[in-house]
Backbone and ligand atoms as CSV (ligand in chain L), in Angstrom:
chain,resi,resn,atom,element,x,y,z
A,1,MET,N,N,-27.596,45.130,-20.996
A,1,MET,CA,C,-28.226,43.962,-20.364
A,1,MET,C,C,-27.650,42.679,-20.944
A,2,LYS,N,N,-27.533,42.633,-22.261
A,2,LYS,CA,C,-26.969,41.455,-22.927
A,2,LYS,C,C,-25.580,41.132,-22.369
A,3,LYS,N,N,-24.816,42.223,-22.152
A,3,LYS,CA,C,-23.447,42.048,-21.677
A,3,LYS,C,C,-23.445,41.381,-20.287
A,4,VAL,N,N,-24.372,41.832,-19.440
A,4,VAL,CA,C,-24.445,41.273,-18.086
A,4,VAL,C,C,-24.773,39.787,-18.147
A,5,ILE,N,N,-25.750,39.445,-18.982
A,5,ILE,CA,C,-26.134,38.030,-19.107
A,5,ILE,C,C,-24.939,37.215,-19.595
A,6,GLY,N,N,-24.213,37.806,-20.541
A,6,GLY,CA,C,-23.038,37.112,-21.073
A,6,GLY,C,C,-22.021,36.846,-19.982
A,7,ILE,N,N,-21.779,37.844,-19.138
A,7,ILE,CA,C,-20.793,37.684,-18.065
A,7,ILE,C,C,-21.261,36.635,-17.058
A,8,VAL,N,N,-22.551,36.680,-16.730
A,8,VAL,CA,C,-23.103,35.707,-15.785
A,8,VAL,C,C,-22.967,34.297,-16.352
A,9,ALA,N,N,-23.289,34.162,-17.639
A,9,ALA,CA,C,-23.208,32.847,-18.271
A,9,ALA,C,C,-21.769,32.348,-18.280
A,10,LEU,N,N,-20.862,33.257,-18.569
A,10,LEU,CA,C,-19.446,32.889,-18.603
A,10,LEU,C,C,-18.984,32.447,-17.210
A,11,ALA,N,N,-19.357,33.239,-16.200
A,11,ALA,CA,C,-18.957,32.907,-14.829
A,11,ALA,C,C,-19.517,31.542,-14.436
A,12,ALA,N,N,-20.774,31.295,-14.819
A,12,ALA,CA,C,-21.413,30.027,-14.472
A,12,ALA,C,C,-20.675,28.872,-15.131
A,13,SER,N,N,-20.284,29.051,-16.394
A,13,SER,CA,C,-19.631,27.917,-17.053
A,13,SER,C,C,-18.229,27.698,-16.488
A,14,VAL,N,N,-17.558,28.778,-16.095
A,14,VAL,CA,C,-16.246,28.612,-15.469
A,14,VAL,C,C,-16.410,27.836,-14.155
A,15,PHE,N,N,-17.461,28.186,-13.420
A,15,PHE,CA,C,-17.707,27.506,-12.144
A,15,PHE,C,C,-17.962,26.017,-12.370
A,16,VAL,N,N,-18.765,25.692,-13.372
A,16,VAL,CA,C,-19.092,24.290,-13.651
A,16,VAL,C,C,-17.832,23.517,-14.020
A,17,ILE,N,N,-17.012,24.125,-14.859
A,17,ILE,CA,C,-15.777,23.434,-15.267
A,17,ILE,C,C,-14.869,23.225,-14.055
A,18,ALA,N,N,-14.733,24.279,-13.224
A,18,ALA,CA,C,-13.870,24.172,-12.046
A,18,ALA,C,C,-14.374,23.060,-11.122
A,19,ALA,N,N,-15.701,22.982,-10.950
A,19,ALA,CA,C,-16.277,21.956,-10.083
A,19,ALA,C,C,-15.983,20.570,-10.648
A,20,GLN,N,N,-16.059,20.450,-11.962
A,20,GLN,CA,C,-15.799,19.141,-12.568
A,20,GLN,C,C,-14.334,18.754,-12.398
A,21,VAL,N,N,-13.443,19.728,-12.588
A,21,VAL,CA,C,-12.022,19.434,-12.438
A,21,VAL,C,C,-11.733,18.989,-11.012
A,22,SER,N,N,-12.286,19.702,-10.024
A,22,SER,CA,C,-11.950,19.336,-8.648
A,22,SER,C,C,-12.600,18.007,-8.262
A,23,ALA,N,N,-13.783,17.719,-8.815
A,23,ALA,CA,C,-14.402,16.421,-8.530
A,23,ALA,C,C,-13.533,15.317,-9.106
A,24,PHE,N,N,-12.975,15.549,-10.268
A,24,PHE,CA,C,-12.119,14.544,-10.915
A,24,PHE,C,C,-10.853,14.327,-10.099
A,25,GLN,N,N,-10.251,15.458,-9.643
A,25,GLN,CA,C,-9.010,15.338,-8.874
A,25,GLN,C,C,-9.248,14.705,-7.509
A,26,GLY,N,N,-10.426,14.937,-6.966
A,26,GLY,CA,C,-10.726,14.408,-5.637
A,26,GLY,C,C,-10.915,12.904,-5.620
A,27,LYS,N,N,-11.226,12.339,-6.777
A,27,LYS,CA,C,-11.486,10.892,-6.800
A,27,LYS,C,C,-10.559,10.184,-7.762
A,28,PRO,N,N,-9.311,9.905,-7.328
A,28,PRO,CA,C,-8.429,9.184,-8.233
A,28,PRO,C,C,-8.964,7.774,-8.454
A,29,LYS,N,N,-8.779,7.279,-9.629
A,29,LYS,CA,C,-9.236,5.908,-9.906
A,29,LYS,C,C,-8.451,4.952,-9.029
A,30,PRO,N,N,-9.070,3.912,-8.472
A,30,PRO,CA,C,-8.292,2.966,-7.695
A,30,PRO,C,C,-7.239,2.311,-8.590
A,31,ALA,N,N,-6.011,2.221,-8.058
A,31,ALA,CA,C,-4.926,1.674,-8.868
A,31,ALA,C,C,-5.169,0.200,-9.133
A,32,TYR,N,N,-4.807,-0.209,-10.300
A,32,TYR,CA,C,-4.962,-1.612,-10.671
A,32,TYR,C,C,-3.747,-2.393,-10.183
A,33,GLY,N,N,-3.967,-3.579,-9.675
A,33,GLY,CA,C,-2.842,-4.427,-9.280
A,33,GLY,C,C,-2.335,-4.117,-7.887
A,34,PRO,N,N,-1.301,-4.837,-7.460
A,34,PRO,CA,C,-0.798,-4.653,-6.100
A,34,PRO,C,C,-0.072,-3.324,-5.929
A,35,THR,N,N,-0.365,-2.616,-4.860
A,35,THR,CA,C,0.327,-1.364,-4.572
A,35,THR,C,C,0.766,-1.381,-3.112
A,36,TYR,N,N,1.733,-0.508,-2.800
A,36,TYR,CA,C,2.195,-0.431,-1.417
A,36,TYR,C,C,1.045,-0.042,-0.483
A,37,THR,N,N,0.179,0.853,-0.930
A,37,THR,CA,C,-0.934,1.290,-0.074
A,37,THR,C,C,-1.797,0.098,0.350
A,38,LYS,N,N,-2.058,-0.793,-0.584
A,38,LYS,CA,C,-2.875,-1.975,-0.257
A,38,LYS,C,C,-2.119,-2.928,0.678
A,39,VAL,N,N,-0.812,-3.062,0.426
A,39,VAL,CA,C,0.023,-3.929,1.266
A,39,VAL,C,C,0.077,-3.386,2.699
A,40,GLN,N,N,0.244,-2.066,2.809
A,40,GLN,CA,C,0.313,-1.454,4.145
A,40,GLN,C,C,-0.989,-1.679,4.911
A,41,ALA,N,N,-2.114,-1.689,4.200
A,41,ALA,CA,C,-3.405,-1.926,4.865
A,41,ALA,C,C,-3.442,-3.323,5.481
A,42,VAL,N,N,-2.829,-4.290,4.807
A,42,VAL,CA,C,-2.763,-5.663,5.348
A,42,VAL,C,C,-1.894,-5.672,6.606
A,43,PHE,N,N,-0.767,-4.966,6.555
A,43,PHE,CA,C,0.115,-4.906,7.734
A,43,PHE,C,C,-0.589,-4.197,8.891
A,44,ASP,N,N,-1.283,-3.107,8.574
A,44,ASP,CA,C,-1.970,-2.352,9.629
A,44,ASP,C,C,-2.953,-3.250,10.362
A,45,LYS,N,N,-3.611,-4.091,9.621
A,45,LYS,CA,C,-4.650,-4.940,10.200
A,45,LYS,C,C,-4.058,-6.146,10.944
A,46,ASN,N,N,-2.939,-6.677,10.433
A,46,ASN,CA,C,-2.476,-7.972,10.927
A,46,ASN,C,C,-1.111,-8.003,11.603
A,47,CYS,N,N,-0.331,-6.963,11.481
A,47,CYS,CA,C,1.077,-7.066,11.882
A,47,CYS,C,C,1.569,-5.992,12.848
A,48,VAL,N,N,1.065,-4.768,12.711
A,48,VAL,CA,C,1.698,-3.670,13.438
A,48,VAL,C,C,1.493,-3.758,14.955
A,49,GLY,N,N,0.561,-4.585,15.399
A,49,GLY,CA,C,0.391,-4.794,16.836
A,49,GLY,C,C,1.695,-5.295,17.450
A,50,CYS,N,N,2.444,-6.102,16.708
A,50,CYS,CA,C,3.728,-6.621,17.191
A,50,CYS,C,C,4.916,-5.960,16.498
A,51,HIS,N,N,4.712,-5.524,15.259
A,51,HIS,CA,C,5.826,-4.947,14.503
A,51,HIS,C,C,5.624,-3.448,14.286
A,52,GLY,N,N,5.636,-2.715,15.392
A,52,GLY,CA,C,5.583,-1.253,15.305
A,52,GLY,C,C,6.973,-0.717,15.588
A,53,VAL,N,N,7.042,0.479,16.166
A,53,VAL,CA,C,8.340,1.029,16.583
A,53,VAL,C,C,8.889,0.082,17.655
A,54,ASN,N,N,10.161,-0.290,17.552
A,54,ASN,CA,C,10.756,-1.290,18.445
A,54,ASN,C,C,9.987,-2.601,18.392
A,55,GLY,N,N,9.546,-2.976,17.205
A,55,GLY,CA,C,8.753,-4.195,17.028
A,55,GLY,C,C,9.550,-5.466,17.229
A,56,ARG,N,N,8.848,-6.589,17.280
A,56,ARG,CA,C,9.500,-7.882,17.489
A,56,ARG,C,C,10.508,-8.132,16.379
A,57,GLY,N,N,11.702,-8.603,16.764
A,57,GLY,CA,C,12.768,-8.833,15.798
A,57,GLY,C,C,13.261,-7.532,15.174
A,58,ARG,N,N,12.935,-6.400,15.816
A,58,ARG,CA,C,13.271,-5.055,15.288
A,58,ARG,C,C,12.665,-4.835,13.907
A,59,ILE,N,N,11.573,-5.538,13.635
A,59,ILE,CA,C,10.876,-5.348,12.359
A,59,ILE,C,C,9.739,-4.354,12.588
A,60,ASN,N,N,9.787,-3.263,11.824
A,60,ASN,CA,C,8.785,-2.207,11.945
A,60,ASN,C,C,8.013,-2.131,10.628
A,61,LEU,N,N,6.745,-2.526,10.686
A,61,LEU,CA,C,5.934,-2.590,9.464
A,61,LEU,C,C,4.961,-1.415,9.359
A,62,THR,N,N,5.362,-0.265,9.912
A,62,THR,CA,C,4.440,0.873,9.879
A,62,THR,C,C,4.712,1.844,8.737
A,63,SER,N,N,5.833,1.691,8.023
A,63,SER,CA,C,6.102,2.601,6.911
A,63,SER,C,C,6.916,1.880,5.846
A,64,TYR,N,N,6.915,2.448,4.655
A,64,TYR,CA,C,7.675,1.844,3.551
A,64,TYR,C,C,9.165,1.797,3.891
A,65,GLU,N,N,9.686,2.910,4.453
A,65,GLU,CA,C,11.114,2.995,4.746
A,65,GLU,C,C,11.536,1.916,5.740
A,66,THR,N,N,10.772,1.770,6.829
A,66,THR,CA,C,11.170,0.787,7.849
A,66,THR,C,C,10.945,-0.636,7.343
A,67,LEU,N,N,9.930,-0.832,6.537
A,67,LEU,CA,C,9.686,-2.158,5.951
A,67,LEU,C,C,10.895,-2.586,5.120
A,68,MET,N,N,11.381,-1.657,4.267
A,68,MET,CA,C,12.481,-1.998,3.370
A,68,MET,C,C,13.813,-2.127,4.119
A,69,LYS,N,N,13.882,-1.520,5.292
A,69,LYS,CA,C,15.098,-1.603,6.098
A,69,LYS,C,C,15.243,-3.010,6.694
A,70,GLY,N,N,14.118,-3.641,6.985
A,70,GLY,CA,C,14.163,-4.996,7.541
A,70,GLY,C,C,14.365,-5.006,9.044
A,71,GLY,N,N,14.789,-6.135,9.568
A,71,GLY,CA,C,14.908,-6.288,11.022
A,71,GLY,C,C,16.327,-6.579,11.448
A,72,GLU,N,N,16.469,-7.174,12.634
A,72,GLU,CA,C,17.824,-7.412,13.153
A,72,GLU,C,C,18.598,-8.429,12.309
A,73,ASP,N,N,17.889,-9.236,11.534
A,73,ASP,CA,C,18.576,-10.193,10.654
A,73,ASP,C,C,18.685,-9.680,9.220
A,74,GLY,N,N,18.449,-8.394,9.029
A,74,GLY,CA,C,18.605,-7.814,7.692
A,74,GLY,C,C,17.305,-7.678,6.936
A,75,ALA,N,N,17.431,-7.535,5.626
A,75,ALA,CA,C,16.272,-7.255,4.776
A,75,ALA,C,C,15.247,-8.395,4.844
A,76,ILE,N,N,13.984,-8.042,4.792
A,76,ILE,CA,C,12.921,-9.044,4.754
A,76,ILE,C,C,12.161,-8.976,3.434
A,77,ILE,N,N,12.515,-7.965,2.632
A,77,ILE,CA,C,11.938,-7.813,1.293
A,77,ILE,C,C,13.072,-7.711,0.287
A,78,VAL,N,N,13.056,-8.565,-0.714
A,78,VAL,CA,C,13.999,-8.448,-1.830
A,78,VAL,C,C,13.145,-8.175,-3.068
A,79,PRO,N,N,13.164,-6.903,-3.552
A,79,PRO,CA,C,12.298,-6.560,-4.675
A,79,PRO,C,C,12.461,-7.525,-5.845
A,80,LYS,N,N,11.338,-7.906,-6.427
A,80,LYS,CA,C,11.248,-8.827,-7.573
A,80,LYS,C,C,11.573,-10.267,-7.214
A,81,ASN,N,N,11.862,-10.537,-5.932
A,81,ASN,CA,C,12.240,-11.900,-5.576
A,81,ASN,C,C,11.516,-12.389,-4.319
A,82,PRO,N,N,10.243,-12.769,-4.469
A,82,PRO,CA,C,9.476,-13.230,-3.299
A,82,PRO,C,C,10.116,-14.431,-2.610
A,83,MET,N,N,10.780,-15.292,-3.388
A,83,MET,CA,C,11.415,-16.481,-2.811
A,83,MET,C,C,12.477,-16.107,-1.791
A,84,LYS,N,N,13.154,-14.993,-2.028
A,84,LYS,CA,C,14.236,-14.564,-1.126
A,84,LYS,C,C,13.751,-13.566,-0.091
A,85,SER,N,N,12.463,-13.243,-0.101
A,85,SER,CA,C,11.919,-12.264,0.833
A,85,SER,C,C,11.371,-12.992,2.060
A,86,ALA,N,N,12.044,-12.831,3.195
A,86,ALA,CA,C,11.631,-13.537,4.413
A,86,ALA,C,C,10.182,-13.216,4.762
A,87,LEU,N,N,9.763,-11.986,4.488
A,87,LEU,CA,C,8.391,-11.615,4.844
A,87,LEU,C,C,7.383,-12.458,4.061
A,88,VAL,N,N,7.641,-12.643,2.780
A,88,VAL,CA,C,6.716,-13.445,1.946
A,88,VAL,C,C,6.728,-14.897,2.425
A,89,GLN,N,N,7.904,-15.410,2.697
A,89,GLN,CA,C,7.995,-16.802,3.155
A,89,GLN,C,C,7.305,-16.977,4.509
A,90,ALA,N,N,7.414,-15.961,5.364
A,90,ALA,CA,C,6.781,-16.042,6.685
A,90,ALA,C,C,5.254,-16.100,6.565
A,91,ILE,N,N,4.682,-15.301,5.652
A,91,ILE,CA,C,3.207,-15.312,5.544
A,91,ILE,C,C,2.718,-16.505,4.718
A,92,LYS,N,N,3.642,-17.172,4.012
A,92,LYS,CA,C,3.273,-18.396,3.291
A,92,LYS,C,C,3.535,-19.648,4.132
A,93,HIS,N,N,4.026,-19.411,5.345
A,93,HIS,CA,C,4.307,-20.493,6.289
A,93,HIS,C,C,5.297,-21.508,5.726
A,94,THR,N,N,6.312,-20.987,5.042
A,94,THR,CA,C,7.364,-21.842,4.495
A,94,THR,C,C,8.233,-22.351,5.644
A,95,GLN,N,N,8.627,-23.603,5.562
A,95,GLN,CA,C,9.480,-24.173,6.602
A,95,GLN,C,C,10.782,-23.408,6.693
A,96,GLY,N,N,11.275,-23.229,7.909
A,96,GLY,CA,C,12.524,-22.504,8.096
A,96,GLY,C,C,12.293,-21.038,8.421
A,97,PHE,N,N,11.055,-20.607,8.314
A,97,PHE,CA,C,10.703,-19.225,8.675
A,97,PHE,C,C,9.628,-19.285,9.755
A,98,ARG,N,N,9.625,-18.277,10.596
A,98,ARG,CA,C,8.553,-18.213,11.583
A,98,ARG,C,C,7.269,-17.853,10.848
A,99,SER,N,N,6.208,-18.602,11.085
A,99,SER,CA,C,4.935,-18.316,10.421
A,99,SER,C,C,4.329,-17.037,10.962
A,100,MET,N,N,3.922,-16.164,10.055
A,100,MET,CA,C,3.336,-14.883,10.443
A,100,MET,C,C,1.969,-14.705,9.798
A,101,PRO,N,N,1.015,-14.088,10.503
A,101,PRO,CA,C,1.089,-13.785,11.929
A,101,PRO,C,C,1.038,-15.078,12.755
A,102,PRO,N,N,1.675,-15.092,13.943
A,102,PRO,CA,C,1.750,-16.323,14.740
A,102,PRO,C,C,0.366,-16.872,15.051
A,103,GLY,N,N,0.179,-18.155,14.798
A,103,GLY,CA,C,-1.068,-18.821,15.163
A,103,GLY,C,C,-2.249,-18.513,14.261
A,104,ARG,N,N,-2.012,-17.763,13.206
A,104,ARG,CA,C,-3.117,-17.415,12.298
A,104,ARG,C,C,-2.605,-17.479,10.878
A,105,GLU,N,N,-3.519,-17.390,9.939
A,105,GLU,CA,C,-3.113,-17.285,8.541
A,105,GLU,C,C,-3.762,-16.075,7.929
A,106,LEU,N,N,-3.024,-15.399,7.078
A,106,LEU,CA,C,-3.651,-14.332,6.297
A,106,LEU,C,C,-4.564,-15.000,5.275
A,107,SER,N,N,-5.506,-14.232,4.731
A,107,SER,CA,C,-6.352,-14.781,3.670
A,107,SER,C,C,-5.475,-15.021,2.446
A,108,ALA,N,N,-5.904,-15.955,1.599
A,108,ALA,CA,C,-5.150,-16.254,0.375
A,108,ALA,C,C,-4.995,-14.998,-0.471
A,109,ALA,N,N,-6.025,-14.162,-0.480
A,109,ALA,CA,C,-5.974,-12.928,-1.282
A,109,ALA,C,C,-4.899,-11.978,-0.753
A,110,ASP,N,N,-4.783,-11.884,0.571
A,110,ASP,CA,C,-3.767,-11.000,1.161
A,110,ASP,C,C,-2.353,-11.516,0.858
A,111,VAL,N,N,-2.172,-12.819,0.937
A,111,VAL,CA,C,-0.857,-13.404,0.638
A,111,VAL,C,C,-0.490,-13.114,-0.820
A,112,LYS,N,N,-1.477,-13.308,-1.698
A,112,LYS,CA,C,-1.253,-13.068,-3.127
A,112,LYS,C,C,-0.909,-11.596,-3.394
A,113,LEU,N,N,-1.599,-10.720,-2.681
A,113,LEU,CA,C,-1.347,-9.288,-2.841
A,113,LEU,C,C,0.095,-8.942,-2.469
A,114,VAL,N,N,0.538,-9.398,-1.290
A,114,VAL,CA,C,1.889,-9.074,-0.818
A,114,VAL,C,C,2.933,-9.701,-1.747
A,115,GLU,N,N,2.704,-10.949,-2.115
A,115,GLU,CA,C,3.641,-11.643,-3.002
A,115,GLU,C,C,3.721,-10.934,-4.367
A,116,GLY,N,N,2.564,-10.563,-4.886
A,116,GLY,CA,C,2.515,-9.883,-6.186
A,116,GLY,C,C,3.200,-8.522,-6.143
A,117,TRP,N,N,3.047,-7.859,-4.999
A,117,TRP,CA,C,3.678,-6.536,-4.848
A,117,TRP,C,C,5.205,-6.675,-4.846
A,118,VAL,N,N,5.726,-7.670,-4.136
A,118,VAL,CA,C,7.178,-7.889,-4.104
A,118,VAL,C,C,7.663,-8.246,-5.508
A,119,LYS,N,N,6.927,-9.133,-6.152
A,119,LYS,CA,C,7.288,-9.581,-7.497
A,119,LYS,C,C,7.340,-8.414,-8.487
A,120,SER,N,N,6.425,-7.472,-8.320
A,120,SER,CA,C,6.367,-6.342,-9.259
A,120,SER,C,C,7.388,-5.253,-8.911
A,121,GLY,N,N,8.247,-5.504,-7.907
A,121,GLY,CA,C,9.339,-4.569,-7.643
A,121,GLY,C,C,9.288,-3.878,-6.287
A,122,ALA,N,N,8.255,-4.182,-5.468
A,122,ALA,CA,C,8.141,-3.606,-4.113
A,122,ALA,C,C,8.308,-2.097,-4.116
A,123,LYS,N,N,7.564,-1.428,-4.986
A,123,LYS,CA,C,7.674,0.042,-5.080
A,123,LYS,C,C,6.795,0.725,-4.036
A,124,SER,N,N,7.142,1.985,-3.762
A,124,SER,CA,C,6.365,2.737,-2.763
A,124,SER,C,C,5.153,3.383,-3.436
A,125,ASN,N,N,4.507,2.664,-4.325
A,125,ASN,CA,C,3.400,3.243,-5.103
A,125,ASN,C,C,2.102,3.266,-4.303
A,126,LYS,N,N,1.213,4.177,-4.717
A,126,LYS,CA,C,-0.073,4.298,-4.029
A,126,LYS,C,C,-1.078,3.332,-4.621
L,1,HEC,C1,C,1.653,-11.684,17.983
L,1,HEC,C2,C,2.794,-10.902,17.537
L,1,HEC,C3,C,3.147,-10.900,16.055
L,1,HEC,C4,C,2.320,-10.601,14.996
L,1,HEC,C5,C,0.835,-10.225,15.002
L,1,HEC,C6,C,3.165,-10.668,13.813
L,1,HEC,N1,N,4.458,-11.002,14.166
L,1,HEC,FE1,FE,6.040,-11.197,12.881
L,1,HEC,N2,N,7.232,-11.799,14.438
L,1,HEC,C7,C,6.832,-11.889,15.750
L,1,HEC,C8,C,7.924,-12.427,16.535
L,1,HEC,C9,C,7.912,-12.670,18.051
L,1,HEC,C10,C,8.992,-12.667,15.629
L,1,HEC,C11,C,10.376,-13.203,15.942
L,1,HEC,C12,C,11.254,-12.043,16.281
L,1,HEC,C13,C,12.621,-12.479,16.657
L,1,HEC,O1,O,13.343,-12.991,15.794
L,1,HEC,O2,O,12.971,-12.258,17.820
L,1,HEC,C14,C,8.518,-12.266,14.321
L,1,HEC,C15,C,9.290,-12.334,13.175
L,1,HEC,C16,C,8.867,-11.929,11.923
L,1,HEC,C17,C,9.645,-12.021,10.709
L,1,HEC,C18,C,11.027,-12.679,10.581
L,1,HEC,C19,C,10.724,-14.136,10.258
L,1,HEC,C20,C,11.908,-14.997,9.968
L,1,HEC,O3,O,11.794,-16.229,10.152
L,1,HEC,O4,O,12.945,-14.458,9.552
L,1,HEC,C21,C,8.900,-11.490,9.710
L,1,HEC,C22,C,9.297,-11.334,8.247
L,1,HEC,C23,C,7.622,-11.086,10.287
L,1,HEC,N3,N,7.635,-11.368,11.637
L,1,HEC,C24,C,6.600,-10.531,9.579
L,1,HEC,C25,C,5.298,-10.384,10.081
L,1,HEC,C26,C,4.180,-10.005,9.258
L,1,HEC,C27,C,4.250,-9.677,7.767
L,1,HEC,C28,C,3.090,-9.994,10.077
L,1,HEC,C29,C,1.642,-9.712,9.697
L,1,HEC,C30,C,1.121,-10.483,8.594
L,1,HEC,C31,C,3.540,-10.357,11.402
L,1,HEC,N4,N,4.882,-10.599,11.368
L,1,HEC,C32,C,2.716,-10.418,12.532
L,1,HEC,C33,C,5.603,-11.522,16.272
L,1,HEC,C34,C,4.476,-11.165,15.527
């Protein structure tokens, strides 16, 4: 009888540990700082209506690969260099660039996020 209780107790503790491990894996901590995932969410909300597959200016903002490829005038992101990134200048409404999105402004927080992400190296991080 003792042996059975021991096995049951062991099985129960293995189950508890397994449940804790999977709960931990299921909930990754939100990443600190600007990440590509957060940047893509801004594009999804504000840009992909015009910049999808065959988007305006051949700019496709639906994936990291197409974002980094740029449009018909070349790259729009220069990692670590927001000043040279047409996309950053466009959302900051810098003269000489078309203001994006047209007729609207992103929130200051969204602009800061995109700019910070480019500055930190424009990585495909989550
Ligand atoms: C209502 C449609 C529309 C939306 C929404 C839009 N764009 Fe554009 N975008 C355009 C058009 C049109 C052009 C000019 C394309 C061309 O050169 O023919 C353009 C051009 C650009 C350029 C090139 C600018 C330059 O001067 O070199 C960038 C970068 C860009 N868009 C980024 C964005 C981003 C980022 C967003 C979202 C924050 C966005 N766009 C939202 C229509 C849009």
